[in-house]
LOKE-24521 format. One record per residue (C-alpha): residue in one letter; x, y, z. Coordinates in Angstrom, 1 decimal. Last residue first. Example, Ala and Ser with C-alpha at 12.3 -4.5 7.8 and 13.67 -1.06 7.14 Angstrom:
ATOM|S|13.7|-1.1|7.1
ATOM|A|12.3|-4.5|7.8
//
This chain:
ATOM|X|-79.8|-187.4|16.0
ATOM|X|-78.6|-184.9|13.4
ATOM|X|-81.0|-182.0|12.8
ATOM|X|-80.2|-179.1|10.4
ATOM|X|-83.0|-179.8|7.9
ATOM|X|-85.6|-180.1|10.6
ATOM|X|-88.1|-177.4|9.5
ATOM|X|-87.3|-177.8|5.8
ATOM|X|-87.4|-181.6|5.9
ATOM|X|-90.8|-181.5|7.8
ATOM|X|-92.3|-179.4|5.0
ATOM|X|-91.0|-181.7|2.3
ATOM|X|-92.3|-184.7|4.1
ATOM|X|-95.7|-183.1|4.5
ATOM|X|-95.8|-181.9|0.9
ATOM|X|-94.8|-185.2|-0.6
ATOM|X|-97.1|-187.3|1.6
ATOM|X|-100.1|-185.1|0.8
ATOM|X|-99.2|-185.0|-3.0
ATOM|X|-98.9|-188.8|-3.0
ATOM|X|-102.0|-189.6|-1.0
ATOM|X|-104.6|-187.3|-2.6
ATOM|X|-106.6|-184.5|-0.8
ATOM|X|-103.8|-181.8|-1.2
ATOM|X|-105.8|-179.2|0.7
ATOM|X|-105.8|-180.2|4.4
ATOM|X|-102.7|-182.2|5.2
ATOM|X|-100.6|-180.8|2.4
ATOM|X|-101.6|-177.3|3.2
ATOM|X|-100.6|-177.7|6.8
ATOM|X|-97.3|-179.4|6.1
ATOM|X|-96.3|-176.9|3.4
ATOM|X|-97.2|-174.0|5.6
ATOM|X|-95.3|-175.4|8.5
ATOM|X|-92.1|-175.8|6.4
ATOM|X|-92.3|-172.3|5.1
ATOM|X|-93.0|-170.9|8.6
ATOM|X|-90.2|-172.9|10.1
ATOM|X|-87.7|-171.4|7.7
ATOM|X|-89.1|-167.9|8.1
ATOM|X|-88.9|-168.2|11.9
ATOM|X|-85.2|-169.2|11.7
ATOM|X|-84.5|-166.2|9.5
ATOM|X|-86.5|-163.9|11.9
ATOM|X|-84.5|-165.2|14.9
ATOM|X|-81.1|-164.8|13.0
ATOM|X|-82.1|-161.2|12.3
ATOM|X|-83.3|-160.5|15.9
ATOM|X|-80.2|-161.8|17.6
ATOM|X|-80.4|-161.1|21.4
ATOM|X|-84.0|-160.1|21.8
ATOM|X|-85.4|-162.4|19.1
ATOM|X|-83.4|-165.3|20.4
ATOM|X|-86.1|-168.0|20.6
ATOM|X|-86.2|-168.6|16.8
ATOM|X|-82.4|-169.0|17.0
ATOM|X|-82.9|-172.5|18.5
ATOM|X|-83.9|-173.9|15.1
ATOM|X|-84.0|-177.7|15.7
ATOM|X|-85.1|-177.3|19.3
ATOM|X|-87.7|-174.6|18.5
ATOM|X|-88.8|-176.8|15.6
ATOM|X|-89.6|-179.6|18.1
ATOM|X|-91.9|-177.2|19.9
ATOM|X|-93.3|-176.0|16.5
ATOM|X|-94.2|-179.4|15.1
ATOM|X|-97.0|-180.8|17.4
ATOM|X|-98.8|-177.5|18.2
ATOM|X|-98.2|-176.4|14.6
ATOM|X|-100.6|-179.2|13.4
ATOM|X|-103.5|-177.2|14.9
ATOM|X|-105.6|-177.4|11.7
ATOM|X|-104.9|-181.1|11.2
ATOM|X|-105.4|-181.9|14.9
ATOM|X|-108.5|-179.8|15.0
ATOM|X|-110.1|-181.6|12.1
ATOM|X|-109.5|-185.0|13.8
ATOM|X|-110.8|-183.6|17.1
ATOM|X|-114.0|-182.1|15.6
ATOM|X|-114.8|-185.5|14.0
ATOM|X|-114.2|-187.2|17.3
ATOM|X|-116.3|-184.7|19.2
ATOM|X|-119.3|-185.4|17.0
ATOM|X|-121.2|-182.2|16.4
ATOM|X|-123.8|-180.2|18.3
ATOM|X|-122.3|-176.7|18.1
ATOM|X|-121.7|-176.0|21.8
ATOM|X|-121.0|-179.7|22.5
ATOM|X|-118.3|-179.8|19.8
ATOM|X|-116.7|-176.6|21.2
ATOM|X|-116.7|-178.0|24.8
ATOM|X|-115.4|-181.4|23.8
ATOM|X|-112.7|-179.9|21.5
ATOM|X|-111.3|-177.6|24.2
ATOM|X|-111.1|-180.5|26.7
ATOM|X|-109.4|-183.0|24.5
ATOM|X|-109.1|-186.3|26.5
ATOM|X|-108.9|-189.2|23.9
ATOM|X|-107.9|-187.5|21.8
ATOM|X|-105.6|-184.5|21.1
ATOM|X|-107.0|-180.9|21.1
ATOM|X|-106.5|-179.7|24.6
ATOM|X|-104.2|-182.6|25.3
ATOM|X|-101.4|-181.1|23.4
ATOM|X|-101.0|-178.1|25.7
ATOM|X|-98.4|-179.9|27.9
ATOM|X|-96.4|-180.1|24.7
ATOM|X|-96.0|-176.4|24.5
ATOM|X|-94.9|-176.1|28.2
ATOM|X|-92.4|-178.9|27.8
ATOM|X|-90.7|-177.2|24.8
ATOM|X|-90.9|-173.8|26.5
ATOM|X|-89.2|-175.2|29.6
ATOM|X|-86.4|-177.0|27.7
ATOM|X|-85.6|-174.0|25.5
ATOM|X|-85.7|-171.7|28.4
ATOM|X|-83.2|-173.8|30.4
ATOM|X|-80.8|-174.1|27.4
ATOM|X|-80.7|-177.6|25.9
ATOM|X|-77.4|-179.5|25.9
ATOM|X|-78.3|-183.1|26.9
ATOM|X|-77.9|-182.2|30.6
ATOM|X|-80.6|-179.6|30.0
ATOM|X|-83.0|-182.2|28.6
ATOM|X|-82.4|-184.5|31.6
ATOM|X|-82.9|-181.6|34.1
ATOM|X|-86.2|-180.7|32.4
ATOM|X|-87.7|-184.2|32.5
ATOM|X|-88.6|-184.6|36.2
ATOM|X|-89.5|-181.0|37.2
ATOM|X|-90.4|-180.1|33.6
ATOM|X|-93.1|-182.7|33.6
ATOM|X|-94.6|-181.8|37.0
ATOM|X|-94.7|-178.1|36.3
ATOM|X|-96.0|-178.4|32.7
ATOM|X|-98.8|-180.9|33.7
ATOM|X|-99.8|-178.5|36.5
ATOM|X|-99.9|-175.5|34.1
ATOM|X|-101.8|-177.4|31.4
ATOM|X|-104.5|-178.8|33.7
ATOM|X|-104.4|-182.5|34.8
ATOM|X|-105.5|-185.8|33.3
ATOM|X|-104.8|-185.6|29.5
ATOM|X|-101.8|-183.4|30.2
ATOM|X|-100.0|-186.2|32.0
ATOM|X|-100.2|-188.5|28.9
ATOM|X|-99.3|-185.7|26.5
ATOM|X|-96.4|-184.4|28.6
ATOM|X|-95.0|-187.9|29.0
ATOM|X|-95.2|-188.5|25.3
ATOM|X|-93.4|-185.2|24.7
ATOM|X|-90.7|-186.2|27.2
ATOM|X|-90.1|-189.5|25.5
ATOM|X|-89.9|-187.7|22.1
ATOM|X|-87.5|-185.1|23.5
ATOM|X|-85.3|-187.8|25.0
ATOM|X|-85.2|-189.7|21.7
ATOM|X|-84.1|-186.4|20.1
ATOM|X|-81.3|-185.6|22.7
ATOM|X|-79.4|-188.9|22.8
ATOM|X|-78.1|-190.3|26.1
ATOM|X|-79.4|-193.8|25.1
ATOM|X|-82.9|-192.5|25.3
ATOM|X|-84.0|-194.9|28.0
ATOM|X|-80.8|-194.3|30.0
ATOM|X|-81.2|-190.5|29.9
ATOM|X|-84.9|-190.8|30.8
ATOM|X|-84.1|-193.1|33.7
ATOM|X|-81.5|-190.8|35.0
ATOM|X|-84.0|-187.9|35.0
ATOM|X|-86.4|-190.2|36.8
ATOM|X|-83.8|-190.8|39.5
ATOM|X|-83.0|-187.1|39.9
ATOM|X|-86.7|-186.4|40.4
ATOM|X|-87.0|-189.1|43.0
ATOM|X|-84.4|-187.4|45.2
ATOM|X|-86.6|-188.0|48.2
ATOM|X|-87.0|-184.4|49.5
ATOM|X|-87.0|-182.7|46.1
ATOM|X|-89.5|-185.0|44.4
ATOM|X|-91.6|-184.9|47.5
ATOM|X|-91.7|-181.1|47.4
ATOM|X|-92.5|-181.0|43.7
ATOM|X|-95.4|-183.4|44.3
ATOM|X|-96.8|-181.3|47.2
ATOM|X|-96.4|-178.2|45.2
ATOM|X|-98.7|-179.6|42.5
ATOM|X|-101.5|-179.7|45.1
ATOM|X|-100.9|-176.0|46.1
ATOM|X|-100.7|-175.1|42.4
ATOM|X|-104.0|-176.8|41.4
ATOM|X|-106.0|-175.3|44.3
ATOM|X|-104.3|-171.9|43.7
ATOM|X|-105.5|-172.0|40.1
ATOM|X|-109.1|-172.6|41.1
ATOM|X|-109.1|-170.1|43.9
ATOM|X|-107.7|-167.4|41.7
ATOM|X|-110.4|-168.2|39.2
ATOM|X|-113.2|-168.0|41.8
ATOM|X|-112.0|-164.8|43.4
ATOM|X|-111.4|-163.1|40.1
ATOM|X|-114.8|-164.0|38.8
ATOM|X|-116.4|-162.7|42.0
ATOM|X|-114.6|-159.4|42.0
ATOM|X|-115.0|-158.7|38.3
ATOM|X|-118.7|-159.7|38.2
ATOM|X|-119.5|-157.6|41.3
ATOM|X|-117.8|-154.6|39.7
ATOM|X|-119.6|-155.1|36.4
ATOM|X|-123.0|-155.5|38.0
ATOM|X|-122.4|-152.4|40.2
ATOM|X|-121.3|-150.4|37.1
ATOM|X|-124.4|-151.6|35.1
ATOM|X|-126.8|-150.6|37.9
ATOM|X|-125.2|-147.1|38.2
ATOM|X|-125.1|-146.3|34.5
ATOM|X|-122.3|-144.3|32.9
ATOM|X|-122.5|-143.7|29.2
ATOM|X|-119.6|-143.7|26.7
ATOM|X|-121.8|-145.8|24.3
ATOM|X|-119.4|-148.7|24.8
ATOM|X|-119.9|-148.5|28.6
ATOM|X|-118.5|-146.4|31.4
ATOM|X|-117.5|-146.9|35.0
ATOM|X|-115.8|-150.2|34.2
ATOM|X|-113.1|-148.2|32.6
ATOM|X|-111.8|-147.1|36.0
ATOM|X|-111.4|-150.7|36.9
ATOM|X|-109.3|-151.3|33.8
ATOM|X|-106.9|-148.5|34.8
ATOM|X|-106.6|-149.8|38.4
ATOM|X|-106.0|-153.3|37.1
ATOM|X|-103.3|-151.9|34.7
ATOM|X|-101.5|-150.4|37.8
ATOM|X|-101.7|-153.8|39.6
ATOM|X|-100.4|-155.5|36.4
ATOM|X|-97.3|-153.3|36.4
ATOM|X|-96.7|-154.0|40.1
ATOM|X|-96.9|-157.8|39.3
ATOM|X|-94.7|-157.5|36.2
ATOM|X|-92.0|-155.6|38.1
ATOM|X|-91.6|-152.0|37.1
ATOM|X|-89.1|-151.0|34.3
ATOM|X|-90.9|-147.6|33.7
ATOM|X|-90.9|-148.2|29.9
ATOM|X|-90.9|-152.0|29.5
ATOM|X|-93.0|-153.2|32.4
ATOM|X|-95.0|-150.0|33.2
ATOM|X|-95.4|-149.1|29.6
ATOM|X|-96.6|-152.7|28.8
ATOM|X|-99.2|-152.7|31.6
ATOM|X|-100.5|-149.2|31.0
ATOM|X|-100.8|-149.9|27.2
ATOM|X|-102.6|-153.1|28.0
ATOM|X|-105.1|-151.3|30.3
ATOM|X|-105.7|-148.6|27.6
ATOM|X|-105.8|-151.0|24.7
ATOM|X|-108.4|-153.3|26.3
ATOM|X|-111.3|-150.8|26.7
ATOM|X|-109.9|-148.7|24.0
ATOM|X|-110.8|-151.4|21.5
ATOM|X|-114.5|-150.7|22.3
ATOM|X|-114.3|-147.1|21.1
ATOM|X|-112.3|-147.6|17.9
ATOM|X|-114.2|-150.7|16.8
ATOM|X|-117.6|-149.2|17.6
ATOM|X|-116.8|-146.0|15.7
ATOM|X|-115.7|-148.0|12.7
ATOM|X|-119.0|-149.8|12.6
ATOM|X|-119.0|-153.5|13.4
ATOM|X|-119.5|-155.9|10.5
ATOM|X|-122.8|-157.8|10.4
ATOM|X|-124.2|-155.8|7.5
ATOM|X|-121.0|-156.2|5.5
ATOM|X|-121.5|-160.0|5.7
ATOM|X|-118.7|-161.9|7.3
ATOM|X|-116.4|-163.7|4.8
ATOM|X|-117.4|-166.8|2.8
ATOM|X|-116.0|-170.3|2.9
ATOM|X|-115.9|-171.9|-0.5
ATOM|X|-115.7|-175.4|1.1
ATOM|X|-112.4|-176.7|-0.4
ATOM|X|-110.6|-173.4|-1.0
ATOM|X|-111.7|-172.1|2.4
ATOM|X|-110.3|-175.2|4.0
ATOM|X|-106.9|-174.4|2.6
ATOM|X|-107.2|-170.8|3.7
ATOM|X|-108.2|-172.0|7.2
ATOM|X|-105.1|-174.2|7.3
ATOM|X|-102.9|-171.3|6.3
ATOM|X|-104.4|-169.2|9.2
ATOM|X|-103.9|-172.1|11.6
ATOM|X|-100.2|-172.4|10.6
ATOM|X|-99.8|-168.6|11.0
ATOM|X|-101.4|-168.8|14.4
ATOM|X|-98.8|-171.3|15.5
ATOM|X|-96.0|-169.4|13.9
ATOM|X|-96.9|-166.2|15.7
ATOM|X|-96.8|-168.1|19.0
ATOM|X|-93.4|-169.4|18.1
ATOM|X|-92.3|-165.8|17.3
ATOM|X|-93.6|-164.3|20.6
ATOM|X|-92.3|-166.9|23.1
ATOM|X|-88.6|-165.9|23.3
ATOM|X|-89.4|-162.1|23.7
ATOM|X|-92.1|-162.9|26.4
ATOM|X|-89.6|-165.2|28.3
ATOM|X|-87.0|-162.4|28.2
ATOM|X|-89.5|-159.9|29.6
ATOM|X|-90.4|-162.3|32.4
ATOM|X|-86.8|-162.5|33.5
ATOM|X|-85.2|-166.0|33.4
ATOM|X|-84.8|-167.6|36.9
ATOM|X|-86.0|-170.9|35.3
ATOM|X|-88.5|-172.2|37.7
ATOM|X|-89.8|-168.8|39.0
ATOM|X|-90.1|-167.2|35.6
ATOM|X|-91.7|-170.4|34.2
ATOM|X|-94.4|-170.2|36.8
ATOM|X|-95.0|-166.7|35.6
ATOM|X|-95.3|-167.8|32.0
ATOM|X|-97.6|-170.7|32.8
ATOM|X|-100.3|-168.6|34.5
ATOM|X|-102.0|-167.4|31.4
ATOM|X|-99.7|-166.6|28.4
ATOM|X|-99.6|-163.0|29.5
ATOM|X|-97.9|-160.9|26.7
ATOM|X|-97.8|-163.2|24.9
ATOM|X|-99.8|-166.0|23.3
ATOM|X|-99.0|-169.6|24.4
ATOM|X|-102.2|-170.0|26.3
ATOM|X|-104.3|-168.3|23.6
ATOM|X|-103.3|-171.0|21.2
ATOM|X|-105.7|-173.4|22.8
ATOM|X|-108.5|-171.0|21.9
ATOM|X|-107.5|-170.9|18.3
ATOM|X|-107.5|-174.7|18.1
ATOM|X|-110.8|-175.2|19.8
ATOM|X|-112.5|-172.4|17.9
ATOM|X|-111.3|-173.6|14.5
ATOM|X|-112.2|-177.2|15.4
ATOM|X|-115.8|-176.2|16.3
ATOM|X|-116.3|-174.3|13.0
ATOM|X|-114.6|-177.1|11.0
ATOM|X|-116.7|-179.9|12.5
ATOM|X|-119.9|-177.8|12.0
ATOM|X|-119.2|-177.3|8.3
ATOM|X|-119.2|-173.6|7.6
ATOM|X|-122.5|-172.3|6.0
ATOM|X|-122.3|-168.6|6.8
ATOM|X|-124.7|-169.0|9.8
ATOM|X|-122.6|-171.9|11.0
ATOM|X|-119.6|-169.5|11.2
ATOM|X|-121.4|-166.7|13.1
ATOM|X|-123.1|-169.2|15.5
ATOM|X|-119.6|-170.5|16.4
ATOM|X|-118.0|-167.1|16.7
ATOM|X|-120.2|-165.5|19.3
ATOM|X|-120.6|-168.1|22.0
ATOM|X|-117.2|-169.4|20.9
ATOM|X|-115.5|-166.3|22.3
ATOM|X|-116.6|-167.1|25.8
ATOM|X|-117.0|-170.9|26.1
ATOM|X|-114.0|-171.6|23.9
ATOM|X|-111.8|-169.2|25.8
ATOM|X|-112.8|-170.5|29.2
ATOM|X|-111.9|-174.0|28.0
ATOM|X|-108.5|-172.9|26.6
ATOM|X|-107.6|-171.2|29.8
ATOM|X|-104.9|-168.5|30.0
ATOM|X|-107.6|-165.8|30.2
ATOM|X|-105.4|-162.8|29.3
ATOM|X|-103.6|-164.0|26.2
ATOM|X|-106.7|-166.2|25.4
ATOM|X|-108.8|-163.1|24.7
ATOM|X|-106.4|-161.8|22.1
ATOM|X|-105.7|-165.2|20.5
ATOM|X|-109.4|-166.1|20.6
ATOM|X|-110.3|-162.8|18.9
ATOM|X|-107.8|-163.3|16.1
ATOM|X|-108.6|-167.0|15.4
ATOM|X|-112.3|-166.5|15.7
ATOM|X|-112.2|-163.6|13.3
ATOM|X|-110.2|-165.8|11.0
ATOM|X|-113.0|-168.4|11.0
ATOM|X|-115.6|-165.8|10.2
ATOM|X|-113.4|-164.4|7.4
ATOM|X|-113.0|-167.7|5.5
ATOM|X|-112.2|-165.4|2.5
ATOM|X|-111.5|-162.0|4.0
ATOM|X|-114.2|-159.5|5.0
ATOM|X|-114.1|-160.3|8.7
ATOM|X|-110.4|-160.2|9.0
ATOM|X|-109.3|-156.9|10.6
ATOM|X|-112.7|-155.3|11.3
ATOM|X|-114.0|-158.6|12.7
ATOM|X|-111.0|-159.1|14.9
ATOM|X|-111.1|-155.6|16.2
ATOM|X|-114.8|-156.0|17.0
ATOM|X|-114.4|-159.3|18.8
ATOM|X|-111.5|-158.1|20.9
ATOM|X|-113.5|-154.9|21.8
ATOM|X|-116.5|-157.0|22.8
ATOM|X|-114.2|-158.8|25.2
ATOM|X|-112.8|-155.5|26.5
ATOM|X|-116.2|-154.0|27.2
ATOM|X|-116.3|-154.6|30.9
ATOM|X|-116.2|-157.6|33.2
ATOM|X|-113.7|-159.3|30.9
ATOM|X|-111.0|-156.6|31.6
ATOM|X|-111.5|-156.8|35.4
ATOM|X|-111.4|-160.6|35.4
ATOM|X|-108.2|-160.6|33.3
ATOM|X|-106.5|-158.2|35.7
ATOM|X|-107.6|-160.3|38.7
ATOM|X|-106.0|-163.4|37.0
ATOM|X|-102.9|-161.3|36.4
ATOM|X|-102.7|-160.4|40.1
ATOM|X|-103.3|-164.0|41.3
ATOM|X|-100.6|-165.4|39.0
ATOM|X|-98.0|-162.9|40.3
ATOM|X|-97.5|-162.8|44.0
ATOM|X|-99.6|-165.5|45.5
ATOM|X|-99.5|-168.1|42.7
ATOM|X|-95.8|-167.5|42.2
ATOM|X|-95.2|-167.9|45.9
ATOM|X|-97.1|-171.2|45.7
ATOM|X|-94.5|-172.4|43.2
ATOM|X|-91.8|-171.1|45.5
ATOM|X|-92.8|-173.4|48.3
ATOM|X|-95.5|-173.1|51.0
ATOM|X|-97.2|-176.4|49.9
ATOM|X|-93.8|-178.1|50.0
ATOM|X|-90.3|-177.1|50.9
ATOM|X|-90.9|-173.6|52.4
ATOM|X|-91.3|-174.8|56.0
ATOM|X|-94.3|-175.7|58.2
ATOM|X|-96.2|-178.0|55.8
ATOM|X|-94.0|-180.0|53.4
ATOM|X|-90.8|-179.8|55.4
ATOM|X|-92.8|-180.7|58.5
ATOM|X|-94.2|-183.8|56.9
ATOM|X|-90.8|-185.1|55.9
ATOM|X|-89.0|-184.0|59.1
ATOM|X|-91.5|-185.4|61.5
ATOM|X|-91.7|-188.6|59.4
ATOM|X|-88.0|-189.1|59.6
ATOM|X|-86.7|-189.5|56.0
ATOM|X|-85.9|-192.7|54.3
ATOM|X|-82.9|-193.9|52.2
ATOM|X|-84.9|-194.0|49.0
ATOM|X|-86.3|-196.7|46.7
ATOM|X|-86.2|-196.3|43.0
ATOM|X|-82.6|-197.7|42.6
ATOM|X|-83.5|-201.1|44.0
ATOM|X|-85.9|-202.3|46.7
ATOM|X|-88.9|-200.2|47.8
ATOM|X|-89.1|-200.2|51.6
ATOM|X|-87.4|-196.8|51.8
ATOM|X|-90.3|-195.4|49.7
ATOM|X|-92.7|-195.6|52.6
ATOM|X|-93.4|-192.0|53.7
ATOM|X|-92.1|-190.2|50.6
ATOM|X|-93.7|-192.8|48.3
ATOM|X|-97.0|-192.5|50.1
ATOM|X|-96.8|-188.7|49.7
ATOM|X|-96.1|-189.1|46.0
ATOM|X|-99.0|-191.5|45.7
ATOM|X|-101.3|-188.8|47.3
ATOM|X|-99.9|-186.2|44.9
ATOM|X|-100.6|-188.4|41.9
ATOM|X|-104.1|-189.1|43.3
ATOM|X|-104.7|-185.4|43.9
ATOM|X|-103.8|-184.7|40.2
ATOM|X|-106.1|-187.4|38.8
ATOM|X|-109.2|-187.1|40.9
ATOM|X|-111.2|-184.0|39.7
ATOM|X|-110.3|-180.4|38.9
ATOM|X|-111.6|-178.2|41.7
ATOM|X|-113.2|-180.7|44.1
ATOM|X|-110.1|-183.0|43.8
ATOM|X|-107.7|-180.0|44.3
ATOM|X|-109.5|-178.9|47.5
ATOM|X|-109.5|-182.5|48.7
ATOM|X|-105.7|-182.8|48.3
ATOM|X|-105.0|-179.5|49.9
ATOM|X|-107.4|-180.3|52.8
ATOM|X|-105.6|-183.5|53.5
ATOM|X|-102.1|-181.9|53.3
ATOM|X|-103.1|-179.0|55.6
ATOM|X|-105.0|-181.3|58.1
ATOM|X|-102.1|-183.8|58.3
ATOM|X|-99.6|-181.0|59.0
ATOM|X|-101.8|-179.4|61.6
ATOM|X|-102.3|-182.7|63.4
ATOM|X|-98.6|-183.3|63.4
ATOM|X|-98.2|-179.9|64.9
ATOM|X|-100.6|-180.8|67.7
ATOM|X|-98.9|-184.1|68.3
ATOM|X|-95.6|-182.5|69.2
ATOM|X|-92.8|-180.9|67.4
ATOM|X|-92.6|-181.1|63.6
ATOM|X|-89.2|-180.5|61.9
ATOM|X|-89.1|-178.0|59.0
ATOM|X|-86.2|-175.9|60.2
ATOM|X|-87.7|-175.5|63.7
ATOM|X|-86.5|-171.9|64.0
ATOM|X|-88.8|-170.8|61.1
ATOM|X|-91.7|-172.3|62.9
ATOM|X|-91.3|-169.8|65.8
ATOM|X|-91.3|-166.8|63.4
ATOM|X|-94.3|-168.2|61.4
ATOM|X|-96.5|-168.7|64.4
ATOM|X|-99.4|-166.5|63.2
ATOM|X|-99.1|-167.6|59.6
ATOM|X|-98.9|-171.3|60.5
ATOM|X|-101.9|-171.0|62.7
ATOM|X|-103.8|-169.1|60.0
ATOM|X|-103.2|-172.0|57.6
ATOM|X|-104.4|-174.6|60.2
ATOM|X|-107.5|-172.6|61.0
ATOM|X|-108.3|-172.0|57.3
ATOM|X|-107.9|-175.7|56.6
ATOM|X|-110.1|-176.8|59.4
ATOM|X|-112.8|-174.3|58.6
ATOM|X|-112.6|-175.1|54.9
ATOM|X|-112.9|-178.8|55.7
ATOM|X|-116.0|-178.2|57.8
ATOM|X|-117.5|-175.9|55.2
ATOM|X|-116.8|-178.3|52.4
ATOM|X|-118.4|-181.1|54.3
ATOM|X|-121.6|-179.0|54.8
ATOM|X|-121.6|-177.7|51.2
ATOM|X|-121.0|-181.2|49.7
ATOM|X|-123.7|-182.6|51.9
ATOM|X|-126.1|-179.9|50.8
ATOM|X|-125.3|-180.6|47.2
ATOM|X|-123.8|-178.4|44.4
ATOM|X|-120.5|-177.4|46.0
ATOM|X|-118.7|-174.6|44.2
ATOM|X|-119.1|-172.0|46.9
ATOM|X|-118.0|-174.4|49.7
ATOM|X|-114.6|-176.0|48.9
ATOM|X|-112.9|-173.9|46.3
ATOM|X|-114.5|-170.6|47.3
ATOM|X|-114.1|-171.2|51.1
ATOM|X|-110.5|-172.4|50.6
ATOM|X|-109.1|-169.4|48.6
ATOM|X|-108.7|-167.0|51.5
ATOM|X|-106.9|-169.4|53.9
ATOM|X|-104.6|-170.5|51.1
ATOM|X|-103.4|-167.0|50.4
ATOM|X|-103.1|-166.4|54.1
ATOM|X|-100.8|-169.4|54.3
ATOM|X|-98.7|-167.9|51.4
ATOM|X|-98.4|-164.4|52.8
ATOM|X|-97.3|-165.4|56.4
ATOM|X|-94.8|-168.2|55.9
ATOM|X|-93.4|-166.2|52.9
ATOM|X|-92.7|-163.2|55.1
ATOM|X|-94.2|-159.9|53.8
ATOM|X|-91.9|-157.5|51.8
ATOM|X|-93.4|-154.3|50.6
ATOM|X|-97.1|-153.3|51.0
ATOM|X|-97.9|-152.2|47.5
ATOM|X|-98.0|-155.6|45.8
ATOM|X|-99.3|-157.4|48.9
ATOM|X|-102.3|-154.9|49.0
ATOM|X|-103.4|-156.1|45.6
ATOM|X|-103.5|-159.7|46.7
ATOM|X|-105.3|-158.8|49.9
ATOM|X|-107.9|-156.6|48.1
ATOM|X|-108.8|-159.4|45.7
ATOM|X|-109.3|-161.9|48.5
ATOM|X|-111.1|-159.4|50.8
ATOM|X|-113.4|-158.4|47.9
ATOM|X|-114.2|-162.1|47.4
ATOM|X|-115.0|-162.4|51.1
ATOM|X|-117.2|-159.4|51.0
ATOM|X|-119.0|-160.6|47.9
ATOM|X|-119.4|-164.0|49.5
ATOM|X|-120.9|-162.6|52.7
ATOM|X|-123.2|-160.2|50.9
ATOM|X|-124.6|-162.9|48.7
ATOM|X|-125.3|-165.1|51.7
ATOM|X|-127.1|-162.3|53.5
ATOM|X|-128.9|-161.0|50.3
ATOM|X|-130.3|-164.4|49.5
ATOM|X|-129.4|-166.5|46.4
ATOM|X|-125.7|-167.1|45.7
ATOM|X|-123.8|-164.5|43.6
ATOM|X|-122.6|-165.0|40.0
ATOM|X|-126.2|-164.1|38.8
ATOM|X|-125.6|-160.5|39.9
//
């Protein structure tokens, strides 16, 4: 119950509101078609109180948040109620009242994102709005011809060209459902099941505690989609286990940060990014999963090789037999995630249901499992705590992601209305001389810089909106370009100066973040090489169409990665290190001609 505010009246209000949010998104799955200008504004209305009020830490913050939430909820509900009439206006505001509604919606969206994730993303969105309003006064090719204010603001706020655009549709219809699914799993025994399976699979191996961290973080991260949440949850168990066995603190924290970052690229869920990719590319979800599985395997293989290399340097031991879970515990607790995942995968691949409908069925299965614990007992107080935890966690996480997506939708809308995206695409093509590999490196740099300031999904959306068309003009398939950008949007989780996963892991274990970051970069070297390897070896993404060619490409990248990883970590002398790294890179990129 610690997730609820103090006081039974306040706690009851937030729990009821959270239940409404969860129930609304589940109801959308089973209710058939709901107009976009109804479902998306209602989505915003439900998330605003959590994003603006519940997270506030000061009385002033709560008061101002409540005022903003009331304005935002009122404006969003007005759009939903008047959706039919607004559809006939084709994004053109009529009268001062509608101008006021538009300004309220945009202002509340910016402030909600600021409170959720800080200044950088709202500042970028604010600059985009200023560009849309005044860009006609900019001389040269980066100005635009101008758009009437009523049309510009209306397209962003009463039509589907801005905050009610397709990206928000993904948040409403798919992302929210999978976030609820993750919250339901984590409220029960699934997290312990991940840890037990990992310990049983790798605990006794050399460097076993680190390998348990890798496996458990991969499993947990596939549903959480957040490197920071992954570190905080699995790290609470794995970090003490590694330090107890004598692992250097910098290595223990780096293993957790790197493994947790990999959770975001791990099928079947990949956090929110996979579903945004479905909307932006038009590629079916199952095809994205098939393309993503081998690169994700390669990432964790490189981490595994790195752990083995560190194990030979530091004599890293496995987990003591006394600390291993019993076979009975492994089997029973694993069912708490295997059953919902089986329902999810059967519904998607067997019954051919949509991903969101499949996830809704898996949520029902997971909710039923909250009624029992790992001892196969049912306790009333525990059931209530778990249900409250699932509902409140889901509401908070849906609100956090929606805050980001609504703000990013403003940027995407402005890029579309003004044509700025096309101009940036042209700039990339000119700057790279029309060559693919220089364009890839420019895009990777942009992803790294943007990812330092905004969450992975937002960095991916913005980067792919401006750089994706350029990469596709240079010959990449849409899925190649999107996966490349998505992977590089993850770089900032372990790359200084802003490396969120590293900061959290270093703080939890009491080590210098810079030492942890340097170790993490060596251990997570696959994050830098694999996206480029996907371009050099495009067959690795074609597991569904050409499985043999995909496996051959994977094997080539795996050999090269293993050489690079071992050379960086185990060689210890300059010449062997340089030789192994260059040899590994030559194997990965042997077919590349710039």
